[in-house]
N, C-alpha and C positions, 0 to 999 in steps of 0.2 A: 595440479591435482585438484579434483573437485569431488564432492560427494555426489553419487549418482542421481539421487532424487532430492537431496537436501534433507533437512531434519524437520519433521512435522512438529508444530508447536501447540501446546495447550495454552490458548490465549489468556485465559484468566489467571492461571498459575504463573505464567511467564511475564506478562505485562501488567496485569491488574487493570485498573482504570486507565484508559487512554484518552488524552485530550489533544485536540488539533492545535497546532501552532502555526505552521506556514508551509508553503511550497519552498523547498530548499534549492532544487536545481532540476534542469531538464537535461537528459543525455541524448545526444544526437547521433544518428547513423553516419557512417563514413561512406563517401563516394568510392568508386572503383580506383580512382587515382590517389586515395588516401586523405583527401580533403574532407572537411566536415560538411555534411549536407544540412538542409533545413528541416529534414524529417526527424521528428522526435521518436526516440526508441522507448524511453521510459521517463517517469517523473519521480523524484524523491521528495518525500514530505517529512517534516519534523513533527514528531508526536511526543507529548510528555507521558512517560510511563510511571505510574505510581509504584508498581512492584519493583521496577529497576531503579527507581529513585533518580532518574535523569531523563534527558531527551534521547529518543531513538530516531533513527532514520529508516524509512520504509519505502521501497521502490514499487511502483505500480506501472503496469504496461501503458503505453501511449494510447492504445485503443480505447482505454477508459477515459471519459471526459475529465477535464481538469477539475479538481476539487477546490472549492473556495468557501469552506465552512467558516463560521464565526470563530474567532480566537477563543480557545478553551472549550469549544463544543465537544461533548463526549462522543467519541467515535469507536468503531470496531473494525478490525481487519477481517477480510474475507479470504480464507484459505492461506494463512501466513506460513512461510517456510524459511528456515534459517539455512544458510549455505556458507561455504568457505572458498577462498582462493589461497593456495599456498605457493610460495616461490622459494626455491632452494637457495640457500646461502652457504658460505663456507663453514658456518657453525651449526647448520641444521636447516631451518626453514622459517620464513616469516609468513604468518597466517592472518588473513583479514576475514572477518565475519561480516555478513550482510543479511538483511531481511527483505524478502520480496513477498508480495501478496497479490491476489487476483483483483482486489478492489478495496476501497476504503469507504465506509458508510457511516452515517449518523447512527448512534446507538439508540435503541428504543423508538425509532421513528415509526410511527403508525402509518401504514399505507392507507391512502384515501380509497375507500371501496367505491367501485363504479356501480351505479344503480342497475338493477336487473331490468331487462326490457319491459316486463309487465308493470314494474313499479314506476318506470318513466312514463308510460302511457297513462297510468292512473293520475299522476301528478299533473300531466298536461291537460286532462279533462276537467 
């Protein structure tokens, strides 16, 4: 059983300040014969959550480049969603929660503006 679209999360209320810890693991795709391939499906990172008071794990798609931020760098999740996987047991069900996001970025990182073409010509002259 899965939630159709997952649960959209209010980042600030749920996690508070997030600090980067490390890459926890890479999940690989399986080949047609069931063996593990060398193609990465997703990467899971450890983040310290002030609001949760503990470490959380967040999975990011493999299409996103590997994140290698400084330890304790303040980060933010891009479009986080919580989801579940439930497995029926004789006494009910075991439920596992997990968090996925589209990306992980440094918080308050100011993008470097590219100069306008007219300004670049003025500086060259």
